[in-house]
N, C-alpha and C positions, 0 to 999 in steps of 0.2 A: 915388224913382221910378226913377232910373238904376240903383240897386242891385237893384231888382226885375227890371229888364230884363236886367241882367248875370246874375242867377241863372237867368232863363229861358233865356238863351243857353247857359249852362253845362249845364243839364239837357238841352237839345236836343243838345249835343255828346256827352253820354253815350248818349242814345237813338240818335242817328245820328252816329257819329264820322266824321271825315274819313278816307277809305279810298282807297288806290290801287286803280284798276280792275284786275280780273283779265283773263285772256286773252279771255274772252267774258262781257261784262257788259252788253250792250245791252238784254237783257231783264230787267234788275234793276228791280223794281217800286217805286213810291212807296206807302208804307204810311199808313194812318190813324194818328192819334196813339196810340190804345189798342193797335193792332197793333205800332207801333214800340216801345212800352213793353214789351209781351209779348215781342217779339223780343229786346230788350236784356236782359231778365231771363233768357231762355233762353240767350242767348249768354254772359252773365256766369256763369251756372250751369254751362254746358258747359266753359268754361275752368277754373273752380275745381274742378269734378269731376275733370278730368284731372290738374291739379296735385296734388290730394289723393291720387288713386290712385297716381300715379307716384312721389310722394315720401313718403307717409305710410302708406297702407293699400292693399295689393295685392288685386286681384280675380282670379278665375279668368280666364285669357286669353280664352276664347271669349265669356264674359259681357261682359267689358270691351270687346272689339272690337265685339260686337253692339250694345251701348249707344252706342259711338262712332259707328257707321254709322247706327243708327236715330235718334239725337239729331241728328247732322249732317244727315241727310236731312230731318228736320222743319224745321231751320233753312233748308235749301236751298229747300224747297217754299214756305216763307213769303217768302223773299227774292227768288226768281227766278220770273218768269212763264214759261209754256210757250213763248210766242213773243214777239218784240219788239213786235208790234202789240197784243198782249194785256197789255203792261206798264202797265196803268192803275192808278189809285189803289185800294188795297185788295186783300185776298186773297179770291178767289171761293170759293164753296162746295166746288167739286170739289178745289181745292188743300188745303182743310182736311181733305178725305177722304184725300188723299195724306199729309198730316201725321200723321193718326191711324193710317193703315195702316203708316207707317214706324215709329211708336212701338210699334204692336201687334206687329210682327215681333220687335222687341227684347224686348218683354214675354214673348212666347211662348218665346223662348230662355231667359229668366230663369226661367220657370216649369218648363220641361222640361229644364233644364240637365243634371241627373244622367242622365236618360234619353237625351238626345242624346249625351252623352259615352260612355255604355254602348253605344249603337247605332251609333256613328260608323263609316261606311263599310261596315257589314254589314247592318243592318236599317233599316227606316223605317216610319213610320205615315202615315196619311192626312193628319194635321195637319202632319207634317214636309214632305210633298210640297207641300201647299197653301202653307205659309209659304215654302218654298224657291222655288216659282214666283213668288209675289207679291213676295217680297223681291228676287229677281233682276230682275224687271221694274222695280221701284222704283229699283234701283241704275242700270239703264240710262237711265231717264228722268231721274234725278238728275244723272247725268253729262252727258246731252244738254243739260240746261238750263244747267249751270254751265260746261261745257267744249266745247260745240259738237258737231257730228255725227260728226266723224272717229273718235273713240274708241268711241262706242257702235256705229257701223257695223262697225268691226273686231271688236269683241266679239260682235256679232250673227253675223258670218261664222264666227267660231270656234264659237259655239253651234250653228249650222247644220252645221258640219263634224263636230261630235260625233255628230249624228244620221245623217248620210249617208255616214259613213266607209267602210262596206262597199261602196259603189258608186264610190269614188274610185280613180283609177289609180295604179299604181306605189307610190312610197314614201309616198303620202298615204293609202293604204288602211289601215283598221282595222275591228274587228268591229262598231262602232256601239254606242249605248247607248240604253236606254229612258228616256223622260222622267222617270219617278219616280226612278230611280237617279241620273240626271244632275243634277236640280235639288237633291236632297238632298245630293249630293256638292259641288256648286258653292256652295250656301249653307251652308258649313261652314268649319272652319279649314283645309280643303284648297283652298279657292277664295277666295270673297269675304273671309272672315275669316282669310286666310292671311298670308304674310309682308308683302305690300304694305300691308294694313290694320294689321298690327302696327307697321310703321314710321310710318304716319300717326297712329296713336293714341298713340305714345310720343315718338319723336324729333321728328317734324314739329310736333306741337301745342306741344311745349315750346319749340322754337326760334322758331316763329312768335310765341309769347307774348313771348319775349325781344325779337324784332324790334318787336312792338307797343309794348312799354314804351320801347324806344329811339325809336320814331317819336313817341310822345306826349311824350317828353323833348326833342323837336325836334332829335335828333341828325342826322337826314337833312337838315333845313334847314341845320343848322350845317355839315355836310360840303359842301353846295353853295356856301354863302357862303365857306367857307375856301378851296375850290378856285378860286373866282373871284378871291378876294383874292390868292392865290398866283400864278396863271397868267393871269388875264384880261387883264392889260396886255401880255402878250408877243405875238409874231407869231402870228396865228391864235389868240389867247388863249382865247376862249370855247370853241373846239373842244378845246383842251388841257385846259381846266377840265372839260369833259364827260368826257374820258378819265380824268382823275384822280378825278372823282366816281364813275365806273363802278368803279374799283378799290376805293374805300373804301365807297361805298354798297352795292356788290354783296356786300360782306361782311355786310351787315345783311339785305338783302332776299332774295337768292337766287332772284329771279324776273326774267326778262328784261323782260317787259312791265311789271311793277310798277316796275322801274328806269326804263324809258322814261317812264312816266306821271309818276313822282315827280320826276325831274330834268329831263325834256325840256321841261316847261312853262317852265323858267328858261333852260336852255342853248340850245334851238333858236332862240328869238327873239334871243338875244345873238349867236349865230352868223350869223343872217340880217343883223343890224345891221352886222357888220364885213365882209360881202360874200360869204358862202357862199350858193350857190344852194340852193333848197329840197330837192332830192333828196340833195345832199351833206350838208347839215345834219342831215337825218333819218337818213341812213345812219351818220354818225358817232355819233349818239346811240344808234341801234339796236345798232351793233357794240360800243361800249363797255359798254352795258347788258347785252348778251348775255354778255360776258366776266365779268360779276359772278357768273354761275352756275358758273364754273370757278375762282373766286377764293376761297382760304381766308380766314377759318376756317370760314365757314358753307357755301360752295358752294351748289349747288341742292339741293332736297329729295331728288333722286335719289341724292346722296352718302350720305344716311342709309340708303337702301335698299341701296346697295352694301355698306355696312358689315355690314348684317344678312345679305345673301345670301352674301358671301364669308367672313364671320367675321373680317375684318381690322379692327383697332381704328380707330375713326373718326379719331382723332388721326393715325394713320399715313397714312390716305387724304388728309387735309388737308395733311400735310407733303409727300406725293408730288405734290400739285397745285401746289406753289409755283412751280417752274421753268416748267412749261408756261404758267401764268397770267402769269408775268413776261414770257415771250417774246411772248405775245399782246398785252400792253399796250405793250411796246416797239415792236412792229409798228404798233399803232394810233397811238402818239405820232409815230413817224417818218412815217407816211402823212399825218397832220394837218399836220406841219411842212413836208413837201415840197409838199403841196398849197398851203399858205399862201405858200411861196416862189414857186411857179410862177405864182400869180395875184396876188402882191404884196399879200396881205391883212395888215392890221395888227391891233392889239389894241384894247381898250376903254380910254378915259381913266381914270386912277386915281381921279379924283374921282367917277366913276360906279360904282365897285366898293365892296364892303364894306371898311371900314378893317381893314387887316391886324393892327394892334396889338390891336384889340378882339377879333379872331378868335383871336389867340394867347393871350389871357387866358382863353379858354374851352376850352383843350385838355383840361381835365378831363372834357369830355363823351366823350372816347375811353376813359375808365376802364372802362365796362362791357365793351368789346371786349378791353381789356387783361386784365381779370380772367378773362374767358371763355377767352382764348388761354392764359393762365398755367395755368388749371385743367386744360385739355386736355393741356398739355405736362407737367404734374405727375402725370399719370396718373389724374386724376379721371374718373369715368364721364361721358358726355355729359349725363346727367340732372343730375348734381351740378354740372357746369360751367354748364349752362343755368340752374340755380337760382341759383348764385352770380352769374351775369351779370344775372339779373333783379333780385336784391337790389342789385347795384352800380348798375343803371339807376335804381332807386328813389332811391338816394342822390344820383346825378348829377343827376336831375331836381330834387331838393330844393336842391342846391347851385346849380343854374342859376337857380332862382327867387330864392334868396338873393342871387345876383350881380345879378339885375335890380333887386332892391330897393335895392342899394347904389350903382348907377350910373344915369346918366340914360338915357333911352330911346335916344338917338342915340349913346351910348357916348362922348360928348365929355368931360364932367367934371361931377362932383357938387359941390354947394356945400361939402360936407365935404372935408377935406384928403385928398390921395392916400394918405398914410400911414395914415389912419384906415380908408379903404376896404381897403387892402392888409392891414392887421392883421385886420380882420373876416373877410376872405376866407381868410387863413391859418388863423384859428381854425376856420372852417367846414371847411376842407380837412383840418385835423388831426382834427376830429371825424369826418369821412368816413373817413379812413384808419384811425383807431382802431376805429370801428364795423365797418369792412370786415374788419379783422383778427380782431375778435371773432366776426364772422359766420363767417369761414372756419374758425376754431377750433371754433366751435359745430357747423358742418356735419361737420367731420372727427371730432371727439371727443365732442361734447356729447350728441347724441341717443342713440348706442349706450350711453353710460355712464349716462344718466338713466333709461333704460327700466326698469332694475331697481328704481328708487325708486317706481314706480307711475305709472299712466296720468295722474293729475292733474298731476304734475310735468312729464311729457312734453308734455302738451297746453299747459301753461303756458309751457314753453320754446318750443314751436312758435308759440304766439300772439305771444310777444315777438319771436321771430325774424322773423316776417312782419309783425306789426302795427306795430312801430316804424318800419321803412322806409316802409310804406304810409301811415302817418300823416304822416310827413315829406313824402312825395311828394304827398300830398293825396288825399282820398277820391274826389273827382270824377275826377281824372286816373287814379287806380287803376282805377276802374270803367270809364272810357273805354278804357283799355288792355286790360282783360279782355274787353270787348265787341268791340273791334277785332280781338283775337287770334282769337276764334271766327269772326268774319266772314271774316277772311283765310284761315282753315283750311277753310272749307266746300268750296271748289273742290277742294282737295287730298284731302279725305275722299272726294269723289265719284270723283276720278281714280284713287286707290289702290284703292277698292272695285271699280271697273269693270275696272281692270287685273288685279285678283284673279281675275275671271272668265276672262280670257285665260290667265293663269298656270295656273289650275285645269284648263282644257281641255288645255293643253299637257301637263300631268302625266298627265291621265286617258287621253289618246289616244296618248301617246308620240311626238307629232310632233316634239318637241325633239330626241330621239335621232336621228330620221330626218334632220332638218335638219343635225345634226352630221355625219352620214354624207355629206351633200351637200357640206358644206364640206371634209371630208376628201378627197372625190373631186377637188374643184377644186384643193386644196393638193397633191395627188399630181402634178398637172401643173405648178403654179406656186403657191408660197406667197404671193407678192405678189398674184396674182390672187384668192386666197381672202380676203386682207385687203381688197382693193378691193371685192369682192363684199359682205363684211360691212359695210364703211363705207356702201355704197350702200343696203343694206337698212335700216341704222340711220337714215340720212337720210330715206328714204321713210317709215319708221314715225313719224318725228318731225314730218312735215309736217302741220300742222293740229291738233296736239294738244300739251298741255303736256309739258315735258321729263321729268317724273317718270314719266308713263305710257309715253312713248317708250322711256325707259331700262328700265323694268320689263319691257316686251315683248322688247326687244333682249337684255336679260340672260338671259331665259328661252330665247330662240330661238337667238341668235348666240353669246353668250359661251361656252356649253358646247362648241360646235364649235371655237372658237378655242383653248380649253385642250387639246382633244384633238389639235390639230396642234402642240402643244408651246409655246404662248404662255403665259407665267406668268399666274396668275389675276388679279393686280392689273393687269397690262398689258392683259389681255383686257377686263376690265370698264371700265377707264379709257378704252380705245379706243372702245368702243361708247357710253360716257357722253359723251365729247367730241362725237361725231357726233350724238348725240341733242340736245345743247345747241346746236350750230351750225345745226341744222335751223331754228332760230328766225330765221335770216337767209338761208336758202337758198331761192331761187325754185324752183317757182312759188308755194308757200304758205309765207310767212315771217312768222310772227306778230309778232315784234319789229319787223321792218322795216315791216309794215303799220301797226302802232300808231304808230310814229314818223312815217310818211308822213301819217297822218291828222292828227297834231298840227301838222305843218309844211305841210299842204295841198299835198303833193307827189305825184308819180306813184308809186304803190306799186311798179310794175315797175322803174322806174329806181332807186328807192331800194334795192330788193332787190339789184340787180346791183352797185350801188356798195358796199353793205355786204358783199357777197360778195367783192369785190376787196379791201376793207380787212381782212376777216377771213380772207384766204387762208392766212395763216400757221397759223391754227387747224386748217385742213384737212390741213396737212402735219405739224404737231406730233405727232399720234397715230402716224404712221408713223415719226417720229423715235424715240419711246420704244419702238416695236415693235422697231426694229433695235438700239436701245441703251437699256436701262432706266435708265441713269445719270440720264436726265432726270426720272425718278421717285424720285430720291434712292436708287437701288438700285445701290450700288457704292462704290469708293474715292473719297475726296474729290478727288484730282487729276483723275480722269476726269470727275467732276461739274463741277468748275470749268472744265475745257477745253470740255465740252459746252455750258455756259452761254455762254461767251465766243464760241465759234464759232457757236452758235445765234443770239446777239444780232447778230453781224455778218451772218449769213445772212438774218435778217428785214429788216435794213437794205438789203441788196442786193435782196431780194425787193420791198420797198416802192419802191425806186428804179426797178426794172424795171416794175412795174405802174403807177406814177405817171408814168413817163416823165421823171423828173428825177433826175440823179445828178451833182451838181457842175455842173449846167447841163442844158439840154434834151437828151434822149437819143434818138438816132435808133432806128428800129425794129430794125434788125439788131443794134445794141448792146444793146437791151432784151432780145432773145431770148438773146444770149450771157450777159448778166448774170443772167438768170433761171436759166440752166444752172449758173452759178457759185453762185447762192444755194442751189440744190438740193444741191450738193456740201457746202456748209457746214452745211446742215440735216441732213445725214447724218453722225451722230457717227463720228469716226475721223480719225486723223492724216493719212492719204494724201488723203482727200476734202477735208479742211480746207485742205491745201496747194494742191490743184487749185482750190478755190473762191477762195482768196486770190489765186492766180496769175491768175485771170480778172478778179476785181473790182477789185483795186488798180490795175492798169494802166489800166483803163477810167476809174476815178475821176481818176487823175493826168492822163490825156489830156483829160478833160472840163475840168478846172481850167485846164490849159495853154491849151486852145482858147478858153475864155472870157476868159482874161487877154489873149490876142492880139486877140480881138474887141473887148474894151474899149479896148485901146490904139489 
């Protein structure tokens, strides 16, 4: 009887896997069982289809992206209700109509593919216009349901601008476009199926699948437990564990709100337990989780878009993000420590934390990330690196299950001897290492060599390559991960398709070039004013919408103007990317802060301002690498090392200034002076470093001396 219940629970986990909430998921509906099974089948098929096309059999890009958006839209209209109050059980008849319409648009492109490629941008038929109009409206509604109103409203403004351009003043004027030409242009590879959808249908789906397998392997839970075991006992320990978890878990998720939801349910109650007030606990979680989007190796989904737009290899972008991410988390850590000192906060008793010895025996769960990073550094394509990471995650999940079979549930001791357990684990680890090496060799040499021997051999090799790890991982867990990957991708499909509308309008009307002229005009008076203007626009664009969409728009509107004033292309795109990311904690609309505040039952406004204070270094770091690209690994190593050291000291001074504690309580005049010293250290350069140290070191010594006299 218990076995039957267990099987039922496992089936339900496949149909409805545990999933981190996206930025806007209040209207996610409850499905009938048959609808849940249908959705699970569609989700698993969606993920398998993409893995097959990306790794085995290529499709014509327009067809592949149309299927990607049409299939993703069908999933979205099943999963999301039009409004929160309409999120009742079951899919109503009109949403089944949306599902069929979304599929029909993709089917039309499949049928008319040759004609559409021949007519692209020059001619169109009545069917092209009708499908273009219906498909564009479906994408807007798809994005509204999954990502809120902000992005569709902006896209709608751009669509309106395409029609009324001839009546617009000054640089906004253009000749205007007829609806038939506009919708056939937008619903093509120049708009919705352009570069943004190219990224979501290739890079994003692959890495979200990688993250889903890690999640099913319980790597995220392990990271939270390991961070609590390492730092939970220290001064303000739960907050430090939250910062460390943001560093490591952010490498998996790449979504600020997903990070908040996944780790906040553990870290926020623990921070409250040791004395952090609600807004501060929520702000620490929001800030550290937001940093995950700028943390290599995965970063946010916008980084894949950056690689596609700029043509810079993704591995180089990930390497350039190392130092800024390091400075961000140094600042977070120091803020947390100073706050704990100021309020006298302690850590959690070791008896209440996960046992560190048990956590250290499971370090093999990091092997998928290590394989992924190694593959990128070795020059493998992101597709190949992601595929190897997924295979490594399958083996890590199997090894984790084997470990659980060999040890007791509480990790204390098994009736068998420790040497027996250790020997069994070593054998499994040797099998994992050997199989992983064979997989790597197979990926690198096997498939190209075997293709000449016939399709049968190739398919047999692929079946073994995928089937053996999946069998070891477990069929149920494999299906659960494939299902989860598609569900986690749905919102990003909508965001990228809707952002494609905006990018298409920018290209069609030429407004991007005019905006570049505006930035050039501002830069003529002051280059720093142009950078401040670009930062403000990126922040405003990011308020209320996911980072990927914010970056996509900023990359089309702002980045070209920055490159025209002489900013290197990597610096320009990293600049707008960082401000698109930190918009998640920037008032008045701060998605990550609001999500954390909801979990902590805190005031969202106070949480946002506290998070802004903690993340202040991130607002300054983009200006640092604008003045000196050494922070993006662009330059000689001595200069890079100097910039890292001075930057780390600078964020320490900055944290002391904003927290009001620097070797003791800091008076307001000294806080202002220390802030000025921090700015000098954050500006790379020998002279500014000496000025910053000349300001900060005497203040610190004075504070220590004064506290010693006060204590005496």
